[in-house]
PAZAPA-4460 file (N, C-alpha, C; in steps of 0.05 Angstrom, whole numbers, plus 32768, in hexadecimal, padded with zeros to 4 digits):
% residues 333
    n_x    n_y    n_z   ca_x   ca_y   ca_z    c_x    c_y    c_z   seq   type   mol
   8971   8BF2   86DE   896E   8BE4   86CB   8977   8BC8   86D3     1      M     A
   8992   8BC5   86DA   899A   8BAD   86E1   8985   8B9C   86F8     2      E     A
   897C   8BAB   8708   896D   8B97   871B   8951   8B98   8713     3      L     A
   8946   8B9F   86F7   892C   8B9C   86F3   8934   8B84   86E0     4      A     A
   8945   8B7E   86D6   894F   8B6C   86C9   8954   8B51   86D6     5      I     A
   8963   8B59   86EB   8961   8B41   8700   8946   8B35   870D     6      L     A
   8932   8B45   8711   891B   8B3E   8719   8911   8B30   8708     7      I     A
   8911   8B38   86E7   890A   8B29   86D9   8910   8B16   86D1     8      A     A
   892F   8B0D   86CF   893A   8AF6   86CE   892E   8AE0   86E2     9      V     A
   8930   8AEB   86FE   8922   8AD9   8716   8903   8AD2   8711    10      V     A
   88F6   8AE5   8708   88D5   8AE2   86FA   88D7   8ACC   86EA    11      V     A
   88ED   8ACD   86D5   88E1   8AB5   86B6   88F5   8AA0   86C1    12      V     A
   8905   8A9A   86D9   890B   8A88   86E2   88F9   8A79   86F5    13      A     A
   88ED   8A7C   86FE   88DC   8A78   870A   88C1   8A70   86FC    14      L     A
   88B9   8A7A   86E8   88A5   8A79   86CF   88B3   8A58   86C7    15      S     A
   88C7   8A5C   86BF   88D7   8A3A   86B8   88D5   8A28   86CB    16      F     A
   88D5   8A2A   86DE   88D8   8A1E   86EF   88B0   8A0F   86F5    17      D     A
   88A6   8A21   86F2   8888   8A16   86F1   8880   8A0D   86D8    18      Y     A
   8889   8A14   86C6   8883   8A03   86AD   8893   89E4   86AE    19      T     A
   88A8   89E1   86BB   88B9   89CC   86BC   88A4   89BD   86D1    20      N     A
   8898   89C5   86E5   8884   89B6   86F7   8870   89A7   86E2    21      G     A
   885C   89B8   86D8   884E   89B2   86C6   8852   899C   86AF    22      F     A
   886F   89A3   86AC   8873   8990   868E   8882   8975   869A    23      H     A
   8890   8975   86B3   8894   895D   86C1   8889   8951   86D4    24      D     A
   8871   895C   86DB   885E   894E   86EC   8856   8935   86E6    25      A     A
   8854   892D   86CD   884E   890E   86C4   8867   8902   86CB    26      A     A
   887C   8907   86CD   8891   88F6   86D5   888D   88EB   86EE    27      N     A
   8884   88FA   8702   887F   88EA   8714   8868   88DB   8720    28      A     A
   884C   88E0   8710   8835   88DC   8719   882B   88C4   86FC    29      I     A
   8839   88C3   86E8   882B   88B8   86CC   8829   8899   86D1    30      A     A
   883B   8889   86DF   883D   886E   86E0   8822   8867   86FB    31      T     A
   8820   887B   870D   8810   8875   8723   87F5   8876   871F    32      S     A
   87F4   888F   870B   87D5   8896   8703   87CC   887A   86ED    33      V     A
   87DB   887A   86DD   87D8   8867   86CC   87D5   8844   86CD    34      S     A
   87DE   883E   86E5   87DD   8826   86F5   87CB   882D   8711    35      T     A
   87BC   883D   870C   87A6   8843   871F   87AD   8841   873C    36      R     A
   87C3   8840   873D   87CE   8843   875B   87C4   885A   876E    37      A     A
   87BC   8872   875A   87B3   8888   8769   87A8   889A   875A    38      L     A
   8793   88A4   875E   8785   88BC   8751   879C   88CD   8745    39      T     A
   878C   88DF   872F   879B   88F5   8723   87A5   8909   8733    40      P     A
   8790   8915   8745   8795   8928   8756   87A0   8921   876F    41      R     A
   879E   890B   8778   87AA   8904   8793   87CF   8901   8789    42      I     A
   87CF   88F6   876B   87F0   88F6   875F   87F4   890D   8766    43      A     A
   87EB   8924   875A   87FA   893D   8757   87F6   894C   876D    44      L     A
   87EB   8947   8784   87EF   8953   8798   8809   894B   87A7    45      I     A
   880E   8929   87A4   8823   8922   87AD   883E   892D   87A2    46      L     A
   883E   8929   878C   8857   892E   877C   885D   8951   877E    47      A     A
   8845   8964   877F   884F   897C   878A   8856   8985   87A1    48      A     A
   8848   8971   87B9   885A   8972   87D5   887A   896D   87D4    49      V     A
   8877   894E   87CA   8898   8945   87C9   88AB   895B   87B4    50      M     A
   889E   8961   879A   88AD   8972   8791   88B9   8990   87A0    51      N     A
   88A8   899D   87B2   88B4   89AF   87C6   88C4   899F   87D9    52      F     A
   88C0   898B   87E1   88D7   8985   87F8   88ED   897A   87E8    53      V     A
   88EC   896E   87D2   8906   8969   87CB   8917   8980   87BF    54      G     A
   890E   8996   87B7   891C   89B1   87AE   8926   89BB   87C8    55      A     A
   8920   89AB   87E4   8934   89BB   87F8   894B   89AA   87FF    56      L     A
   894F   8994   87F1   895F   8982   87FF   897F   897F   87F0    57      L     A
   8985   8993   87E6   89A2   8993   87DA   89A7   89B3   87C9    58      G     A
   89BD   89B2   87BF   89C1   89C9   87B2   89DC   89C4   8799    59      Q     A
   89E5   89B2   87A0   89F8   89A3   878D   89F5   89A8   876F    60      K     A
   89DB   89A0   8761   89D6   89A2   874A   89D2   89B9   873C    61      V     A
   89C8   89D0   8753   89C5   89EB   8752   89DB   89FC   874B    62      A     A
   89F4   89F2   8759   8A0C   89FE   874E   8A19   89F4   8732    63      H     A
   8A0E   89DA   8731   8A1A   89D2   8717   8A0F   89E0   86FB    64      T     A
   89F2   89E5   8701   89DF   89F7   86E4   89F4   8A0D   86EA    65      V     A
   89F5   8A26   8704   8A06   8A3C   8707   8A1F   8A42   86F7    66      S     A
   8A2C   8A28   86F6   8A44   8A23   86E9   8A4E   8A1F   86CB    67      D     A
   8A33   8A1D   86BE   8A30   8A18   86A1   8A3B   8A27   868B    68      T     A
   8A34   8A44   8697   8A3C   8A56   8681   8A4D   8A66   8695    69      I     A
   8A5C   8A80   8687   8A69   8A98   8693   8A64   8AB1   8689    70      D     A
   8A56   8AC4   8696   8A4B   8ADE   868A   8A5A   8AEF   869C    71      T     A
   8A75   8AEB   86A3   8A8A   8AFD   86B6   8A8F   8B14   869D    72      S     A
   8A97   8B0E   8687   8AA3   8B25   866F   8A8A   8B34   866C    73      G     A
   8A75   8B34   8674   8A62   8B46   866F   8A5B   8B56   867E    74      F     A
   8A49   8B74   8678   8A3E   8B81   868B   8A24   8B70   8698    75      S     A
   8A1A   8B75   86B1   8A0B   8B6C   86C2   89ED   8B69   86B2    76      P     A
   89ED   8B7F   86A8   89D5   8B7B   8694   89D4   8B6C   8682    77      T     A
   89EE   8B6C   8670   89F2   8B5A   8654   89ED   8B3A   8660    78      H     A
   89FD   8B35   8679   89FB   8B1F   8681   89E7   8B0F   8688    79      G     A
   89D2   8B21   8698   89B2   8B1A   869C   89AB   8B18   867F    80      L     A
   89AA   8B21   866C   8998   8B1F   8658   89A7   8B06   864A    81      T     A
   89BD   8AF5   864E   89C6   8AE7   864E   89B4   8ACE   8652    82      I     A
   89B3   8AD2   866E   899E   8ABB   8678   8987   8ABD   867C    83      V     A
   897A   8ACD   8675   8965   8AD0   8670   8956   8AC5   8653    84      M     A
   896B   8AC9   863F   8964   8AB8   8624   8964   8AA2   8628    85      C     A
   897A   8A92   8634   897A   8A7C   863C   8965   8A6C   864A    86      G     A
   8958   8A7F   8658   893E   8A75   8666   8928   8A78   864E    87      L     A
   892E   8A8C   8644   890F   8A8C   862D   8910   8A71   861B    88      L     A
   892A   8A71   860E   892B   8A57   8601   8924   8A39   860B    89      G     A
   8928   8A36   8629   8924   8A21   8633   8905   8A23   8631    90      A     A
   88F5   8A35   863E   88D7   8A3C   863A   88C9   8A38   861D    91      I     A
   88D6   8A44   860B   88C9   8A3A   85F7   88CA   8A1E   85ED    92      I     A
   88DF   8A10   85F2   88E3   89F6   85ED   88CD   89E6   85FF    93      W     A
   88D0   89F0   8613   88BF   89D7   8630   889B   89E6   8624    94      N     A
   889A   89F7   8614   887A   89F5   8616   8877   89EC   85FA    95      L     A
   8883   89EB   85E5   8885   89DA   85CF   8881   89BB   85CC    96      T     A
   888D   89B3   85E6   8892   8993   85E6   887B   8989   85F6    97      T     A
   8872   899D   8611   8855   899C   8617   8841   899C   8607    98      W     A
   8841   89AC   85F0   8829   89B0   85E3   8829   8996   85D0    99      W     A
   883A   898D   85CC   883F   8971   85BE   8840   895A   85C8   100      L     A
   883D   8954   85E3   8835   894A   85F6   884E   893C   85F4   101      G     A
   8865   8942   85F0   8884   8932   85F2   8890   8936   8610   102      L     A
   8895   891E   861F   88A2   8921   8635   88C1   892D   8635   103      P     A
   88C7   8942   8629   88E6   8945   8621   88F4   8950   863C   104      S     A
   8905   895C   863F   8917   8962   8653   891D   8984   865C   105      S     A
   890E   8988   8672   890E   89A2   867B   892D   89A9   8682   106      S     A
   8942   8996   868A   8957   899B   8697   896A   89A2   8679   107      S     A
   8963   8993   866B   8978   8998   8651   896C   89B2   8641   108      H     A
   8950   89B0   8642   894F   89C9   8635   8956   89E6   863F   109      A     A
   8958   89E3   8660   8969   89F8   866D   897A   8A01   866D   110      L     A
   898D   89E6   8666   89AF   89EB   865F   89B3   89EC   8647   111      I     A
   89A7   89E1   8631   89A4   89E7   861A   899C   8A0C   8616   112      G     A
   8990   8A13   861A   8985   8A2E   8625   899F   8A44   8620   113      G     A
   89A5   8A3D   863F   89BC   8A4B   8649   89D4   8A50   8633   114      L     A
   89DB   8A2E   862A   89EE   8A2E   861C   89ED   8A40   85FC   115      V     A
   89D8   8A35   85F4   89D5   8A48   85D8   89CE   8A67   85E0   116      G     A
   89C6   8A75   85F5   89C8   8A8C   85F5   89E5   8A9C   85FB   117      S     A
   89F9   8A87   8607   8A10   8A90   8611   8A1D   8A8F   85EB   118      A     A
   8A1B   8A80   85E7   8A2B   8A79   85CE   8A20   8A97   85BD   119      L     A
   8A03   8A9B   85B9   89FD   8AB0   85A9   8A0E   8AC5   85AE   120      A     A
   8A0C   8AC5   85CA   8A1B   8AE8   85D4   8A3B   8ADE   85D1   121      A     A
   8A47   8AC7   85CF   8A65   8AC7   85CD   8A6A   8AC6   85F1   122      G     A
   8A5E   8ABE   8600   8A64   8ABA   861F   8A71   8A9F   861F   123      A     A
   8A7D   8A94   8636   8A90   8A87   863F   8A7F   8A66   8640   124      L     A
   8A7B   8A50   8635   8A6E   8A41   863E   8A82   8A27   864B   125      V     A
   8A7C   8A1D   8663   8A8E   8A0E   8674   8A85   89F1   8667   126      H     A
   8A94   89EB   8652   8A8C   89D6   8646   8A98   89BA   8657   127      W     A
   8AAA   89C0   8665   8AB0   89A4   867A   8A92   899E   8689   128      N     A
   8A8C   89B1   8692   8A72   89B0   86A5   8A59   89A1   8692   129      T     A
   8A54   89AE   867E   8A43   89AF   8669   8A41   898F   865A   130      V     A
   8A61   8981   865D   8A5B   8967   8652   8A5E   8954   8664   131      I     A
   8A71   8958   867B   8A7B   8941   8695   8A55   8941   869E   132      D     A
   8A43   8956   869F   8A39   8959   86B8   8A19   895D   86A8   133      K     A
   8A1B   8960   8690   89FE   895F   8680   89FA   8950   8669   134      V     A
   8A0E   8956   865A   8A0B   8946   863C   8A0C   8922   8645   135      L     A
   8A25   891E   8657   8A2C   88FF   8659   8A12   88F2   866C   136      I     A
   8A13   8905   8681   89FD   88F3   8692   89DC   88FE   8683   137      P     A
   89DC   88FF   866D   89C2   8901   8660   89C5   88F2   864E   138      M     A
   89D3   88DD   8641   89D7   88C6   8639   89DA   88B2   864A   139      V     A
   89E8   88AD   865E   89ED   889B   866D   89CC   8897   8684   140      V     A
   89C7   88AA   868E   89B0   88A3   869C   8998   8897   8698   141      S     A
   898F   889D   867D   8978   888D   8677   8980   8876   8671   142      P     A
   8999   8871   8667   8998   8852   8660   899F   8840   867D   143      V     A
   89A9   884E   8690   89B0   8840   86AD   8991   883D   86B2   144      A     A
   897B   884F   86AE   895D   884B   86B7   894F   8836   86AA   145      G     A
   895A   8831   8692   8950   8817   8683   8959   87FD   8686   146      F     A
   896F   8801   868B   897B   87E6   8697   8976   87DE   86B3   147      L     A
   8976   87EE   86C4   8975   87EE   86E0   8957   87E4   86E2   148      L     A
   893D   87F4   86DC   8927   87E7   86D7   8921   87D2   86CB   149      A     A
   8929   87CB   86B9   8927   87AE   86AA   8931   879A   86BA   150      F     A
   8953   879F   86C8   8952   8786   86DC   8946   8789   86F8   151      L     A
   893D   879F   8703   892A   879B   871B   890C   878F   8718   152      L     A
   8904   8796   86FD   88ED   878A   86FB   88EF   8767   86F4   153      M     A
   8908   8760   86DF   890D   8747   86E0   890E   873C   86FF   154      L     A
   8918   8746   8713   8920   8739   8731   8906   8737   873D   155      S     A
   88F1   874C   8736   88DA   874E   8742   88C7   8730   8732   156      F     A
   88CB   872B   8721   88BC   8718   8710   88C8   86F7   8710   157      M     A
   88DF   86F6   871E   88EB   86DE   8728   88EC   86D4   8747   158      W     A
   88EB   86F2   875A   88E5   86EA   876F   88C4   86E6   8780   159      I     A
   88B6   86F3   8763   8899   86F3   8766   8889   86DC   8757   160      L     A
   8895   86D4   8748   8884   86BB   8734   8878   86A9   8740   161      R     A
   887D   86A2   8759   8862   8688   8767   884E   8694   8777   162      K     A
   8850   86AC   8771   883E   86C3   8789   8828   86C5   877B   163      R     A
   8808   86CB   878C   87F2   86D0   877B   87F6   86EC   8766   164      N     A
   87EC   86E9   874A   87EE   8706   8736   87E5   8719   8745   165      P     A
   87CF   8716   874B   87B7   8731   8758   87C1   8735   8774   166      K     A
   87CA   8728   8783   87D8   872F   87A2   87EF   8742   8796   167      R     A
   87FE   873A   877D   881D   8747   877E   8814   875D   8770   168      V     A
   87FB   875E   8762   87FC   877A   8755   87EC   8792   8765   169      S     A
   87DB   8780   8775   87D1   8795   878B   87E6   879F   87A4   170      R     A
   87FD   8791   87AA   880A   8799   87C0   8827   87B1   87AC   171      N     A
   8827   87A8   879D   8834   87BF   8789   8825   87D5   8787   172      F     A
   8808   87D3   8786   87FA   87EC   877B   87FA   8802   8799   173      R     A
   8801   87F5   87AE   8801   87FF   87CE   8816   880A   87D1   174      M     A
   8829   8800   87C4   884A   880C   87C8   884C   8825   87B3   175      L     A
   8846   881C   8797   8844   8836   8786   8849   884F   8793   176      Q     A
   8830   8856   87A2   882F   8877   87AC   884E   887C   87B9   177      P     A
   885B   8870   87CA   8876   8872   87D7   8888   8878   87BE   178      I     A
   888A   885E   87A8   889A   886A   8792   8898   8880   8782   179      S     A
   887F   8883   8783   8874   889F   8771   8882   88B3   8788   180      A     A
   8881   88B9   87A0   8889   88CF   87A9   88A8   88D3   87AA   181      A     A
   88B8   88BC   87AD   88D0   88B1   87AE   88E1   88C6   8792   182      A     A
   88CE   88C1   877C   88D3   88C8   8762   88D2   88ED   875F   183      L     A
   88B4   88F0   876B   88B1   890C   876C   88C4   891E   877F   184      A     A
   88CF   890E   8793   88E3   8920   87A4   88FE   8922   8795   185      L     A
   8907   890A   8786   8919   8909   8770   891D   8921   875D   186      G     A
   8908   8925   8751   88FD   893C   873F   88FC   8957   874D   187      H     A
   88F8   895D   8766   88FA   8973   8775   8916   8974   8774   188      G     A
   891E   8967   8787   8942   8969   8783   8950   8970   8771   189      L     A
   894B   895F   8757   895F   8968   873C   8950   8984   8733   190      Q     A
   8938   898A   8729   8930   899A   8719   8929   89B8   8724   191      D     A
   8921   89B5   873E   891F   89D2   8748   8939   89DF   8747   192      A     A
   894E   89C8   874D   896C   89D2   8759   8970   89E2   8739   193      Q     A
   896E   89DA   8720   8976   89E4   870A   8968   8A07   870D   194      K     A
   8956   8A0C   870E   8949   8A25   8709   8955   8A39   8724   195      T     A
   895F   8A2C   8743   8972   8A38   8756   8989   8A41   8744   196      M     A
   8997   8A2D   8733   89AD   8A32   872E   89A9   8A4D   871A   197      G     A
   899B   8A49   8709   8991   8A62   86F1   8996   8A79   8702   198      V     A
   8985   8A78   871C   897B   8A91   872D   8997   8A9E   8731   199      I     A
   89A6   8A88   8747   89C2   8A8B   8749   89D5   8A9C   8736   200      F     A
   89D2   8A8C   8727   89E3   8A9B   8706   89E2   8AB6   8703   201      L     A
   89C0   8AC0   8703   89BF   8ADA   8706   89CC   8AE7   871B   202      A     A
   89C6   8ADD   8734   89D0   8AEE   8754   89F0   8AF2   874C   203      L     A
   89FE   8ADA   8738   8A20   8AE1   873A   8A21   8AF7   8721   204      I     A
   8A15   8AF0   8714   8A13   8B01   86F9   8A15   8B21   8707   205      T     A
   8A01   8B27   871B   8A01   8B47   8722   8A0F   8B49   873E   206      T     A
   8A27   8B3F   8749   8A34   8B39   875A   8A1F   8B3A   8778   207      G     A
   8A0A   8B2F   877A   89FD   8B2E   878F   8A02   8B10   879C   208      H     A
   8A0F   8B02   878E   8A1D   8AE6   8795   8A3A   8AE4   878B   209      A     A
   8A49   8ACF   879B   8A5F   8AC2   8790   8A5D   8AAC   878D   210      Q     A
   8A6D   8A9F   8777   8A73   8A80   8775   8A78   8A78   8787   211      E     A
   8A6B   8A58   8794   8A75   8A52   87B0   8A60   8A59   87CA   212      G     A
   8A54   8A68   87C1   8A42   8A72   87D5   8A23   8A62   87D2   213      D     A
   8A1F   8A60   87ED   8A01   8A49   87F1   89EC   8A59   87E2   214      R     A
   89D6   8A4B   87D5   89BB   8A5D   87CF   89B2   8A6F   87E5   215      L     A
   89AC   8A85   87DE   8998   8A95   87F6   8980   8A87   87F8   216      P     A
   8974   8A7F   880A   8959   8A75   8819   8941   8A79   8805   217      L     A
   8940   8A94   8803   8929   8A9D   87EA   892C   8A92   87D2   218      W     A
   8943   8A8E   87C7   8944   8A81   87AD   893F   8A5F   87AD   219      V     A
   8945   8A51   87C1   8939   8A3C   87C3   8921   8A34   87C9   220      V     A
   8914   8A47   87D9   88F6   8A44   87DF   88E6   8A4C   87CE   221      I     A
   88F2   8A5F   87B8   88D9   8A70   87A3   88DF   8A52   878E   222      S     A
   88EF   8A47   8781   88F9   8A35   8774   88EE   8A17   877B   223      A     A
   88EC   8A14   8793   88DA   89FF   879D   88BD   8A03   8796   224      A     A
   88B3   8A1B   87A2   8897   8A21   879E   888E   8A25   877E   225      A     A
   889F   8A27   8773   8894   8A2B   875C   8890   8A15   874A   226      A     A
   88A8   89FE   874A   88A4   89E3   8747   888F   89D8   8750   227      I     A
   8886   89D9   8767   8877   89CC   8771   8854   89D6   8766   228      S     A
   8857   89EE   8766   8839   89FF   8759   8836   89F4   873C   229      A     A
   8851   89EE   872C   8845   89E7   8713   8847   89CD   870E   230      G     A
   884C   89BC   8724   8843   899C   8723   8829   8992   872C   231      T     A
   881D   89AB   873F   8804   89AE   8746   87F2   89AB   872F   232      Y     A
   87F4   89BC   871A   87E7   89CA   8709   87E5   89B2   86F2   233      S     A
   87FA   899D   86EF   87F7   8988   86E3   8806   8985   86C6   234      G     A
   8803   8973   86B8   8810   896F   869E   8800   8954   868F   235      G     A
   87EC   895A   8688   87DC   8943   8681   87E1   8935   8663   236      W     A
   87EA   894B   8658   87F0   893F   863D   8809   892E   8639   237      R     A
   8816   893E   864E   8835   8925   8651   8830   890E   865F   238      I     A
   8818   890C   8670   8812   88F8   8684   8806   88E0   8673   239      M     A
   87F9   88E7   865F   87F2   88D0   8649   8803   88C6   8639   240      R     A
   881F   88D1   8632   882A   88C6   8628   883F   88B6   8632   241      T     A
   8841   88BE   8649   8853   88AB   8661   8845   889A   8667   242      M     A
   882B   8898   866F   881D   8883   867B   880F   886D   866D   243      G     A
   8809   8876   8651   87FA   8864   8644   880D   885F   8626   244      R     A
   8819   8878   861C   8820   886D   85FC   883B   8868   85FC   245      K     A
   8846   8861   8613   8861   884F   8611   885C   8831   8614   246      I     A
   8852   882D   862D   8845   8813   8633   882E   8816   8647   247      I     A
   881E   87FF   8648   8808   8801   8657   8815   87EF   8674   248      D     A
   8815   8806   8684   8828   87F9   86A1   881E   87E9   86AC   249      L     A
   8821   87D2   86BB   880E   87D1   86DB   8823   87DD   86F0   250      D     A
   8810   87DA   8710   882B   87DE   8720   8842   87D3   8728   251      P     A
   8843   87B9   8721   8865   87AC   8721   8873   87C1   8714   252      A     A
   886D   87C5   86FA   8883   87D3   86EA   887E   87EF   86EF   253      R     A
   886B   87FF   86FA   8869   8817   8703   8878   881E   8716   254      G     A
   887E   8804   8728   888A   880C   8744   88A8   8809   873B   255      F     A
   88B3   87F7   8730   88D0   87F7   8725   88D2   8807   8716   256      A     A
   88C8   881A   8706   88D4   882C   86F9   88D3   8843   870C   257      A     A
   88C2   884C   8716   88C7   8864   872A   88DC   885F   873B   258      E     A
   88DE   884D   8746   88F6   8840   875B   8916   8844   8754   259      T     A
   8915   883D   8734   892D   8843   8727   892D   8856   8725   260      V     A
   891A   8874   871A   891B   888B   8713   8920   8898   872B   261      G     A
   891E   8894   8740   8922   88A1   8759   893F   889C   8761   262      A     A
   8945   8884   8762   8960   8880   8766   8975   888A   8754   263      S     A
   8971   888F   873D   8982   8896   872D   8987   88B6   872E   264      V     A
   896C   88C2   8731   8970   88E5   8735   8980   88E2   8750   265      L     A
   8977   88D9   8766   8987   88E1   8780   89A9   88DA   877D   266      Y     A
   89AD   88BF   8770   89CA   88BF   876A   89DC   88DC   875F   267      T     A
   89C5   88D9   8746   89D9   88F1   8734   89D3   8911   8742   268      T     A
   89C5   8910   8754   89C1   892F   8767   89D5   892D   877D   269      A     A
   89D9   8917   8781   89F2   8919   879E   8A09   890F   8796   270      Y     A
   8A0D   88FE   8787   8A26   88F4   877D   8A2A   88FE   876A   271      V     A
   8A26   8900   8750   8A32   890A   8737   8A2D   892D   873A   272      F     A
   8A1C   893C   8749   8A13   8958   8746   8A0A   895A   872A   273      E     A
   8A02   8949   8718   89FB   894A   86FF   89DC   8952   86FE   274      A     A
   89D4   8965   86EE   89B9   8972   86E6   89AC   895A   86D2   275      P     A
   89A1   8943   86DD   8994   8933   86C3   897C   8938   86C0   276      V     A
   896E   8928   86B4   8953   8931   86A7   8941   891D   86B4   277      S     A
   8932   8920   86C2   8920   8912   86D0   890C   8902   86BE   278      T     A
   8902   8913   86A6   88F7   8905   8693   8901   88EA   8681   279      T     A
   891C   88F1   8677   8932   88DC   8670   892F   88C8   8679   280      H     A
   8930   88CA   8695   8937   88B5   86AB   891F   88A0   86AF   281      I     A
   8907   88AF   86B2   88F3   889C   86BD   88E5   8892   86A0   282      I     A
   88E2   889E   868B   88DB   8895   8671   88E8   887E   866D   283      T     A
   8904   8879   8671   891B   8868   866D   890C   884E   8679   284      S     A
   8905   8852   8697   8907   8840   86A8   88EA   8832   86A7   285      A     A
   88D7   8844   869A   88BB   8839   8692   88C0   8827   8678   286      I     A
   88D6   882E   8668   88D4   8818   8652   88E2   8805   8655   287      M     A
   88F9   8802   8666   890A   87EE   8674   88F8   87D8   8686   288      G     A
   88E3   87E5   8697   88D1   87D5   86A8   88C1   87C7   8698   289      A     A
   88B1   87D4   867C   889E   87CE   8669   88AB   87B1   8654   290      G     A
   88C4   87BA   864F   88D0   87A5   863E   88D5   8783   864A   291      A     A
   88D5   8787   8666   88D3   876B   8671   88B9   8755   8666   292      T     A
   88A1   8765   8668   8889   8758   8657   8896   8746   863E   293      R     A
   88A2   8754   862F   88A7   8756   8611   88AF   876C   8609   294      R     A
   88C6   876D   85EF   88C9   8784   85E7   88B7   878A   85DD   295      L     A
   88A3   8780   85CC   8893   878E   85BF   887D   87A0   85D0   296      S     A
   887A   879C   85E5   886A   87A7   85F5   8871   87C3   85FD   297      A     A
   8887   87CF   85F3   8893   87EA   85F6   8885   87F1   85D8   298      V     A
   8877   8807   85D7   887A   8819   85BD   888F   8821   85B7   299      R     A
   889D   881C   85A7   88B1   8826   859C   88B3   883C   858E   300      W     A
   8896   8841   857A   888D   8853   856B   8898   886D   8577   301      G     A
   8885   8870   858F   8887   8885   859F   889A   8889   85B4   302      M     A
   88AB   8873   85BA   88C1   8879   85C3   88DA   8886   85AF   303      A     A
   88D7   8882   8597   88E9   888E   8589   88E4   88A9   857E   304      R     A
   88C8   88B1   8588   88C3   88CB   8583   88C4   88D9   85A1   305      T     A
   88C8   88CB   85B3   88D3   88DD   85D1   88F1   88DD   85C7   306      I     A
   88FE   88C7   85C1   891C   88CC   85BE   8923   88E5   85A9   307      L     A
   8915   88E9   8595   8915   88FC   8584   8917   891B   8594   308      M     A
   8900   891A   85A8   88FE   8932   85B4   8915   8933   85CA   309      A     A
   8926   8920   85D0   8937   8922   85E2   894D   892D   85CE   310      W     A
   8956   8921   85B7   896F   8927   85AC   896E   8946   85A1   311      V     A
   894F   8950   859F   8948   896E   8591   894E   8980   85AA   312      L     A
   8946   8975   85C2   8944   898E   85DF   8959   899C   85DE   313      T     A
   8971   8996   85E0   898B   89A7   85E4   8991   89B6   85D4   314      F     A
   8994   89B3   85B4   8998   89CA   85A8   897F   89D4   859A   315      P     A
   8970   89CF   85A0   8959   89DB   8599   894D   89F5   85AD   316      M     A
   8953   89E9   85C8   8949   8A04   85DC   8962   8A17   85D6   317      A     A
   8977   8A08   85D2   8995   8A1E   85CA   898C   8A2C   85B7   318      G     A
   897F   8A24   8599   897D   8A33   8583   8963   8A4C   8591   319      L     A
   8954   8A42   859E   893F   8A5A   85A4   8944   8A72   85B9   320      A     A
   895B   8A62   85CA   896A   8A7E   85D8   8975   8A8B   85CF   321      A     A
   8986   8A7F   85B7   8998   8A92   85A5   8986   8AA3   8598   322      A     A
   8971   8A9F   8591   8964   8AAF   8580   8951   8AC5   8591   323      A     A
   894A   8ABE   85A9   8946   8AD1   85BA   8957   8AE6   85C4   324      C     A
   8976   8AE3   85C1   898A   8AEE   85CC   8991   8B01   85B0   325      Y     A
   8985   8AF3   8596   898B   8B06   8583   897B   8B16   8580   326      G     A
   895C   8B17   8587   894B   8B2A   8591   895C   8B3C   85A3   327      V     A
   8961   8B2D   85B8   8966   8B44   85CE   897A   8B55   85CA   328      A     A
   898D   8B4A   85B9   89A5   8B5C   85B4   89A7   8B7B   85AD   329      H     A
   898E   8B7F   859E   8987   8B91   8594   8987   8BA6   85A1   330      F     A
   8974   8BA4   85BD   896A   8BB6   85D0   897E   8BB6   85E7   331      V     A
   8997   8BA9   85E6   89A8   8BAD   85FB   89B5   8BC4   8602   332      L     A
   89BA   8BCB   861B   89C4   8BE6   861B   89DC   8BE8   8614   333      P     A
***
């Protein structure tokens, strides 16, 4: 029974990883596609490959995710059920926002789901980890993305103010595949590790791993493959929101947004070990780069809708997970 539930948790975790890929595919490619620097299919292939590579480049974020809740006070079967319900809550919210075309955070849906399931079960939540490495970065990282993209774009405008605009645009369009690849690498580095962390938490729950161990190679490869496959399947609904409904991007602003987004992702993964949201960061960076044209260039009505989805993600995924646990509680052994 325990082994069957463990296998089910791994399958559901990889399914979440897949939904994360197609839900967040727009993060890495929307700007390049909307500026016509890349065709949609080429952009998806690039994003899928770089997602896979990025997933292999670190484990710090995975260990942070595995440390958000503690199921040691429960039987292995009960503990796995808590993890499973956390995943289901995150998937439910991911699919809901994907259907609505809203670029919400898969990362915060996952953490919110785990916390909601743990609270419903009476399990221990490591609030220091949740607050310091999830909630605070959730607020700070998009602000940093907005400001840094705004400042970088201002620098481009000042340095290149006497250059031929058409040549400048052409040069930035040629550079965009590089910035898009860097952003996709950061997405893989961040988001695939979150699924690795959940699988590792399940292995700790059943005694197949100990805290502080390195992640098994099969966990790393399977999570990398799942997010890469999900990315290749695309996220066209959200891509339209990211690339068109927030602001009409040009190559220079697209390059600035992607460069800043990638930089913030690398910094938070390697320096702060924080599971931040790729969606929050790149969306804010797009707004910051776009605001240099004029503040009214950003469609703030759509921005408010996206902000509402951000605010709701953590609690709604938690509520969905708690509801799943409420159903599962009746069939627990």
